[in-house]
NUKOL-247923 format. One record per residue (C-alpha): x, y, z. Coordinates in steps of 0.001 Angstrom, whole numbers. Layout:
<sites>
SITE        px        py        pz
SITE         X         Y         Z
...
</sites>
This chain:
<sites>
SITE        px        py        pz
SITE     -3137    -27976    -44225
SITE      -359    -25971    -43063
SITE     -2018    -23370    -42156
SITE     -4698    -25894    -40138
SITE     -1432    -26983    -38341
SITE      -548    -23986    -37141
SITE     -4208    -22741    -36007
SITE     -5148    -25947    -34772
SITE     -1451    -25633    -32672
SITE     -1180    -22179    -31127
SITE     -5644    -22721    -30565
SITE     -4411    -24205    -27968
SITE     -1188    -22681    -26740
SITE     -2362    -19812    -26660
SITE     -6245    -19952    -25701
SITE     -5777    -18637    -21932
SITE     -2852    -16901    -22829
SITE     -3942    -13103    -24105
SITE     -7208    -11743    -24703
SITE     -8203     -8314    -25428
SITE    -10171     -6811    -22642
SITE    -12795     -4622    -23093
SITE    -12636     -1168    -22686
SITE    -16272       806    -21460
SITE    -16755      4359    -21943
SITE    -17099      5882    -18191
SITE    -16279      4314    -14590
SITE    -19658      3679    -13705
SITE    -20097       932    -16717
SITE    -16884      -387    -15550
SITE    -18312     -1228    -12900
SITE    -21456     -2063    -13048
SITE    -20735     -4792    -16006
SITE    -17779     -6213    -13520
SITE    -19822     -6396    -11073
SITE    -22804     -8469    -13247
SITE    -20622    -10574    -14793
SITE    -21207    -14032    -14659
SITE    -17098    -14296    -15211
SITE    -16086    -11828    -12384
SITE    -18939    -13822    -10168
SITE    -17116    -17045    -10413
SITE    -14199    -16030    -10050
SITE    -15468    -13785     -6620
SITE    -16868    -16441     -5944
SITE    -13948    -19089     -6299
SITE    -11434    -16536     -4387
SITE    -13996    -17173     -1499
SITE    -14411    -20416      -939
SITE    -10780    -21531     -1577
SITE    -10311    -18906      1332
SITE    -11908    -20971      3218
SITE    -10751    -24035      2520
SITE     -6961    -23149      2855
SITE     -7217    -21044      6720
SITE     -9430    -24134      7834
SITE     -6951    -26398      6785
SITE     -4094    -24340      8121
SITE     -6306    -24066     11537
SITE     -7477    -28114     11511
SITE     -3954    -30037     10237
SITE      -917    -27367     10324
SITE     -1809    -25823     13241
SITE     -4429    -27679     14949
SITE     -5759    -24708     16621
SITE     -8119    -26580     19993
SITE    -10544    -22962     19923
SITE    -12094    -23366     16032
SITE    -12156    -26668     15881
SITE    -15686    -27303     16579
SITE    -18501    -25107     14889
SITE    -20720    -25673     18272
SITE    -19925    -25888     21657
SITE    -21792    -26425     24577
SITE    -21665    -23946     28155
SITE    -20262    -25331     31198
SITE    -22644    -23337     33128
SITE    -25521    -23224     30990
SITE    -28740    -25601     33562
SITE    -30301    -26540     30164
SITE    -27719    -27881     28459
SITE    -28404    -25829     25106
SITE    -25201    -25516     22789
SITE    -24430    -22288     20990
SITE    -22687    -20614     18014
SITE    -18380    -20571     19054
SITE    -17347    -17491     18318
SITE    -13900    -17701     17858
SITE    -15360    -19707     14665
SITE    -17446    -17298     13079
SITE    -14636    -14646     13509
SITE    -12371    -16427     12372
SITE    -14885    -18366      9064
SITE    -16032    -14284      8669
SITE    -12659    -12984      8114
SITE    -12289    -15630      5340
SITE    -15052    -14493      3526
SITE    -13905    -11048      3887
SITE    -10257    -11610      2607
SITE    -11378    -13332      -636
SITE    -14513    -11402     -1793
SITE    -12126     -8493     -1288
SITE     -9220    -10072     -3114
SITE    -10980    -10998     -6309
SITE    -13015     -7524     -6550
SITE     -9679     -5811     -6264
SITE     -7852     -8416     -8797
SITE    -10534     -8352    -11189
SITE    -10500     -3916    -10596
SITE     -6752     -3623    -10719
SITE     -6589     -6376    -13998
SITE     -4830     -9057    -11992
SITE     -6773    -11861    -14216
SITE     -4885     -9774    -17132
SITE     -1238    -11267    -18463
SITE      1085     -8829    -17907
SITE      3698     -8525    -20909
SITE      7058     -7150    -19453
SITE      9738     -5788    -21350
SITE     12613     -8147    -19876
SITE     11832    -11690    -20149
SITE     13408    -13039    -17301
SITE     14429    -17032    -16903
SITE     11840    -19066    -14466
SITE     13598    -19188    -11892
SITE     15298    -15478    -11194
SITE     11631    -14118    -12170
SITE     10720    -16041     -9503
SITE     13152    -15531     -7014
SITE     12712    -11617     -7905
SITE      9302    -10908     -7138
SITE      9383    -13243     -3719
SITE     10082    -10333     -1184
SITE      8446     -7445     -2783
SITE      4795    -10301     -3088
SITE      5046    -11448       453
SITE      5634     -7533      1663
SITE      2021     -6922      -957
SITE       280     -9971       538
SITE      1400     -9019      4703
SITE       -57     -6180      3791
SITE     -3345     -7126      2153
SITE     -4017     -9057      5157
SITE     -3455     -6799      7689
SITE     -5784     -4622      6323
SITE     -8511     -7537      5067
SITE     -8198     -8152      8996
SITE     -8307     -4737     10775
SITE    -11866     -3959      8524
SITE    -13324     -7782      9839
SITE    -12289     -6650     13534
SITE    -13861     -3635     13218
SITE    -17163     -4813     11274
SITE    -17397     -8144     13682
SITE    -17175     -5135     16653
SITE    -21231     -3223     15597
SITE    -21726     -6445     13679
SITE    -20982     -9517     16463
SITE    -24802     -9953     17640
SITE    -26537     -9541     14070
SITE    -24494    -12326     12997
SITE    -24473    -14398     15516
SITE    -28431    -14058     15688
SITE    -28215    -14343     11793
SITE    -26584    -17561     11536
SITE    -28663    -18709     15028
SITE    -31639    -18700     12519
SITE    -29905    -20131      9493
SITE    -28227    -23284     12396
SITE    -30928    -23598     14914
SITE    -33459    -24923     12394
SITE    -32779    -28687     13335
SITE    -31475    -28312     16768
SITE    -31635    -26090     19781
SITE    -29355    -23513     19910
SITE    -29312    -20217     22174
SITE    -30276    -16730     20814
SITE    -27974    -15481     22503
SITE    -23851    -16517     23322
SITE    -22850    -16997     27232
SITE    -19733    -18328     25657
SITE    -18473    -13933     24720
SITE    -15616    -13730     22344
SITE    -12720    -12734     23597
SITE    -11481     -9437     21873
SITE     -8012     -9052     23475
SITE     -6635    -12891     22014
SITE     -4048    -11803     20572
SITE     -2563    -15439     19693
SITE     -5756    -16139     18185
SITE     -5450    -13366     16050
SITE     -1461    -13767     15065
SITE     -3061    -16997     13496
SITE     -5596    -15818     11989
SITE     -2965    -12939     10714
SITE      -411    -15232      9572
SITE     -3178    -18117      7886
SITE     -3976    -15070      5493
SITE     -1036    -13635      5058
SITE      -616    -17749      3345
SITE     -3908    -16987      1691
SITE     -2842    -14150       596
SITE      1000    -15359      -677
SITE      -230    -18491     -2348
SITE     -2725    -16084     -4431
SITE      -381    -13965     -5302
SITE      2575    -16212     -5976
SITE       123    -18002     -8527
SITE      -366    -14624    -10820
SITE      3001    -14160    -10772
SITE      3708    -18544    -12095
SITE      1393    -17728    -14408
SITE      2346    -15100    -15797
SITE      5713    -16386    -16426
SITE      4445    -19475    -17493
SITE      2266    -18431    -20301
SITE      3503    -15163    -21608
SITE      6229    -17687    -23200
SITE      6839    -17471    -26627
SITE      6283    -21034    -27868
SITE      8039    -21664    -31537
SITE      5051    -23034    -33251
SITE      6301    -23336    -36815
SITE      9817    -25132    -36619
SITE      8884    -27734    -37062
SITE      7296    -27655    -40530
SITE      9425    -27014    -43417
SITE      7438    -23880    -45010
SITE      8067    -22210    -41723
SITE      7719    -19209    -43127
SITE      4545    -19918    -44741
SITE      3325    -20765    -42104
SITE      4190    -18093    -40565
SITE      2602    -15358    -42761
SITE      -546    -16849    -42903
SITE      -955    -16598    -38808
SITE       -39    -13089    -39266
SITE     -2901    -12430    -42264
SITE     -5675    -14416    -40148
SITE     -7379    -10924    -38966
SITE    -10552    -13568    -38122
SITE     -8929    -14692    -35178
SITE     -6769    -13202    -32690
SITE     -5470    -15717    -30926
SITE     -3488    -16861    -33801
SITE     -2503    -13103    -34705
SITE     -1511    -12563    -31031
SITE       793    -16480    -31353
SITE      2196    -15346    -35116
SITE      2839    -11425    -34112
SITE      4409    -12958    -30925
SITE      6532    -15491    -32871
SITE      7827    -13157    -34867
SITE      9199    -10498    -33219
SITE     11191    -13664    -31103
SITE     12255    -15125    -34934
SITE     14003    -11079    -35093
SITE     15573     -9918    -31861
SITE     16654    -13599    -30485
SITE     17326    -15809    -33308
SITE     19543    -15013    -35838
SITE     19830    -17932    -37123
SITE     16161    -18152    -38146
SITE     16560    -14531    -39676
SITE     19167    -16065    -41527
SITE     16742    -18757    -43251
SITE     14261    -15412    -43423
SITE     16066    -14005    -45802
SITE     16902    -16549    -47860
SITE     12838    -17237    -48504
SITE     13085    -15922    -51790
SITE     10013    -16621    -54461
SITE     10072    -15125    -58196
SITE      9539    -11815    -57737
SITE     10604     -9156    -54558
SITE      6324     -9591    -53609
SITE      7456    -13276    -53590
SITE      9919    -13391    -50137
SITE      9499    -13423    -47130
SITE     10500    -10350    -45953
SITE      8507     -8606    -48442
SITE      5276    -10435    -46559
SITE      6061    -10242    -43717
SITE      6660     -6342    -44296
SITE      3859     -5462    -45510
SITE      1083     -7435    -42527
SITE      3467     -5713    -40154
SITE      2679     -2385    -42145
SITE     -1136     -2989    -42371
SITE     -1239     -3075    -38736
SITE       808      -199    -37519
SITE     -1552      1305    -40351
SITE     -4422       -30    -38691
SITE     -3424      1673    -35854
SITE     -3047      4896    -37684
SITE     -6193      4947    -38958
SITE     -7713      4847    -35371
SITE     -5684      8065    -34383
SITE     -7238      9811    -37253
SITE    -10254      9049    -36812
SITE    -10432      9671    -32641
SITE     -8750     12534    -34194
SITE    -10596     14368    -37119
SITE    -14379     11694    -37263
SITE    -14569      9046    -39679
SITE    -14524      9652    -42812
SITE    -17148     11272    -45011
SITE    -18916      8064    -46763
SITE    -18653      8608    -50920
SITE    -21518     10603    -52628
SITE    -22433      7282    -54785
SITE    -23200      8488    -58558
SITE    -26102      7800    -59930
SITE    -25919      6680    -63950
SITE    -28653      7784    -66140
SITE    -30398      5059    -67779
SITE    -31913      5222    -71018
SITE    -35600      6500    -71703
SITE    -36929      3564    -73530
SITE    -40539      3479    -75243
SITE    -42869      1749    -74742
SITE    -45446      1157    -77232
SITE    -49030      1013    -75622
SITE    -52614      -325    -76435
SITE    -50969     -1717    -80090
SITE    -52831     -4450    -81621
SITE    -50936     -7598    -81857
SITE    -52636    -10807    -84702
SITE    -51636    -14429    -82563
SITE    -51721    -17625    -84948
SITE    -53353    -19315    -81588
SITE    -56693    -20429    -80537
SITE    -57688    -17220    -77550
SITE    -59876    -19428    -76377
SITE    -58493    -22258    -75205
SITE    -55183    -20690    -73652
SITE    -56205    -20331    -69893
SITE    -55486    -16627    -68869
SITE    -53597    -15194    -66338
SITE    -53885    -12562    -63629
SITE    -57730    -13480    -63739
SITE    -59282    -11042    -60711
SITE    -61982    -13438    -58565
SITE    -65065    -10444    -57360
SITE    -66580    -11414    -53836
SITE    -70100    -13026    -55002
SITE    -72500    -12510    -51455
SITE    -75120    -12183    -52778
SITE    -76016    -16427    -51371
SITE    -75226    -15127    -47368
SITE    -78675    -13241    -47905
SITE    -80115    -16151    -47364
SITE    -77998    -17807    -44163
SITE    -78555    -17711    -40711
SITE    -75894    -14587    -38716
SITE    -74807    -17224    -36395
SITE    -72880    -19232    -39364
SITE    -71982    -15786    -41148
SITE    -70247    -15118    -37982
SITE    -66289    -15950    -38364
SITE    -64544    -16474    -35653
SITE    -62158    -13757    -33978
SITE    -58014    -14474    -33995
SITE    -56799    -15555    -31514
SITE    -54029    -13007    -28934
SITE    -51178    -13354    -29245
SITE    -49346    -14702    -26306
SITE    -48203    -12979    -23532
SITE    -44431    -14055    -22490
SITE    -44633    -12487    -19112
SITE    -41081    -12740    -18099
SITE    -39911    -11154    -21100
SITE    -42183     -7904    -20730
SITE    -41388     -7728    -17119
SITE    -38088     -7528    -17526
SITE    -38044     -5198    -21280
SITE    -39224     -3023    -18393
SITE    -37049     -3413    -15741
SITE    -34500     -2383    -18242
SITE    -36298       727    -19352
SITE    -36282      1453    -15977
SITE    -32468       393    -15406
SITE    -31969      3046    -18456
SITE    -34041      6212    -17360
SITE    -32951      5580    -13849
SITE    -28951      5905    -14869
SITE    -29925      8902    -17735
SITE    -31727     10556    -14954
SITE    -28802     10150    -12579
SITE    -26581     11174    -15635
SITE    -28299     13862    -16189
SITE    -28323     15670    -12691
SITE    -24309     14104    -12112
SITE    -23498     18173    -13258
SITE    -24268     19149     -9920
SITE    -21744     16895     -7898
SITE    -18483     16754     -9127
SITE    -17874     13098     -7829
SITE    -20654     12174     -9974
SITE    -19124     13334    -12717
SITE    -16353     11807    -12476
SITE    -18276      8583    -12173
SITE    -20203      9144    -14994
SITE    -16724     11465    -17273
SITE    -15600      9381    -20715
SITE    -11618     10095    -19411
SITE     -8909     10770    -21138
SITE     -7681      7351    -19702
SITE    -10402      5217    -20929
SITE    -10100      6913    -25163
SITE     -6598      5806    -24863
SITE     -7192      3008    -24071
SITE    -10068      2633    -26140
SITE     -7543      3574    -29509
SITE     -5070      1516    -28008
SITE     -6278     -1757    -27086
SITE     -4148     -3656    -29058
SITE      -433     -1792    -28587
SITE       906     -5375    -27716
SITE       -71     -6452    -30507
SITE      1376     -2542    -32478
SITE      4726     -2765    -30391
SITE      4903     -6466    -31779
SITE      5256     -5372    -35646
SITE      6861     -2613    -34947
SITE     10025     -4503    -33067
SITE     10446     -7056    -36104
SITE     10891     -4479    -38561
SITE     12948     -3106    -36969
SITE     14914     -5933    -36208
SITE     15111     -6915    -39636
SITE     15893     -3985    -40819
SITE     18649     -4167    -38751
SITE     19942     -7702    -39158
SITE     19584     -6803    -42457
SITE     23112     -5284    -43444
SITE     24852     -7702    -42726
SITE     22268    -11185    -42975
SITE     20442    -10433    -46151
SITE     23031    -10991    -49023
SITE     20495    -10829    -51830
SITE     19782     -6896    -50791
SITE     15735     -6968    -50737
SITE     15130     -5550    -47358
SITE     17475     -2242    -48569
SITE     15018     -1288    -50820
SITE     12404      -978    -48399
SITE     13636      1177    -45663
SITE     12416      4212    -46531
SITE      9566      3295    -46881
SITE      9810      1770    -43435
SITE     11771      4967    -41766
SITE      9258      7334    -43130
SITE      6086      4580    -41311
SITE      7908      3821    -38148
SITE      8542      8279    -37920
SITE      4946      9158    -39166
SITE      3170      6834    -36545
SITE      6109      8136    -33762
SITE      5113     11602    -33784
SITE      1425     10848    -34367
SITE      1343      9148    -30896
SITE      3072     12099    -29429
SITE       417     14120    -30239
SITE     -2099     11589    -29330
SITE      -632     10584    -25824
SITE         0     13934    -23973
SITE       759     11894    -20465
SITE        -7      8456    -20851
SITE       364      6300    -18241
SITE      3475      3909    -17588
SITE      2222       700    -20308
SITE      1598      3158    -22992
SITE      4833      4154    -22276
SITE      6483      1504    -24043
SITE      4528      2026    -27419
SITE      6925      5521    -28018
SITE      9828      3177    -26459
SITE      9573       519    -28920
SITE      8938      3105    -31524
SITE     12419      5089    -30802
SITE     14081      1953    -30014
SITE     13501       410    -33651
SITE     13853      4135    -35641
SITE     17066      4143    -33268
SITE     18649       766    -34684
SITE     17993      1127    -38292
SITE     19496      4660    -37953
SITE     22732      3272    -35977
SITE     23420       551    -38722
SITE     22198      2474    -42256
SITE     23676      5688    -40410
SITE     26155      6012    -43302
SITE     24337      4351    -46178
SITE     21125      6430    -46068
SITE     20073      9451    -49103
SITE     18563     11946    -47180
SITE     15733     12454    -50070
SITE     14720      8770    -49128
SITE     12952     10765    -45836
SITE      9617     12640    -46926
SITE     10173     16401    -46189
SITE      6985     16312    -43130
SITE      9791     14113    -41690
SITE     12521     15777    -41412
SITE     12923     17266    -38493
SITE     12098     14547    -36472
SITE     15087     12123    -38154
SITE     17006     14684    -37536
SITE     16617     14576    -33836
SITE     17158     10815    -33852
SITE     20849     11367    -35687
SITE     22260     14031    -33675
SITE     20462     11215    -31148
SITE     18734     13849    -29229
SITE     15616     11490    -28797
</sites>
């Protein structure tokens, strides 16, 4: 029952908080997946629509701009009295749509829709205050760039845009094909207002993203309300079928291990009949399993998958079957129905029948699904086209970069769930270091050697694999060093050097001398 309650609570809290993003094998695959994803297209459409709403609201209700208030204007000098489209309003709408579309795609490509996990979690007011100046600067620069791009586009495509919109809106009313009132290319006051509205729009989006990161990454103490808190927490740690549950559990475990000493005391005093039944041993096992999974991925990346075990053939004893043996039966053999009787096909009666009667109907052809056939052919054509481009991409260096499977992409695929590993490392390091004063039963001291050997071995493999890591992956090696130093500084005078494996001796000596 506690497992179900924990599952429901943590799912509600973390449903929109953290998800594992897919890792694509090449840049071209990521671009195609981004452009064809319905979710991403909905996001881009939302940004474009919200941009139009915010900018037009700013002009209509805040500054009460008259030049863009009407979409149709009537030139006073035209003798027929026909109307034309307002060029200023067209430029304003074009800028709003361009701003929303470009921001939507840039936020997807730069992964702004993914929550950023910061090393230091500040309080809400301080986190918002420290990021406000940089957010305003980024908004100003981005709005200015989009304005310049829209202005240049409108210079070359002004007539085409006007004629196309005339065809759309002129089907039910008379509109001039050529505007009489031309666009003023030096209307500096209007351009300043448009730029201010763009800055306000982008600033609202950036602040919303920052608020989302600050609010939704908060670690919720879900299990505090349960009497068997650590049983409930361990159920979440071991739930490999649901990533959201596991994320919530490891996040709360890291918070308990690093920031809540009163809960650590309860954890160390949660014991059972045997050592393996203690809360510490079960939590340590789950954390070591996460690290082991990551080390297995690294080993497969370096050395390939392990060879499959050859199945051993067991020889079955040969049974000597006696064939053609006559057996006596006391039953009435004529009264018993025969089994497996083969019925012969008698066609002698068909010689006296008409050929039309003997004609059999041909089997009906299976229904042809035209749409599926066209879709499969189109998919095959696209796949063949991409393969042809890939084969010819070696001639052009730029195309080869698009098709190539880069080191960064391979690193993302191997360390896809590095945040889960970081939480497991933080929990191991903090609990082990705190056990010197808080573990009165001394259960943790029996596993210090195992924890240190695991962390040292994992650090060596990470350093060998990541030669020039991105900034986000430096957190993994930093978390490993921090955990090892926590244990080293605490148990430096109590550890037996024989507990450290020989292959990790050099690394351990560097930590002892504070050279890492």
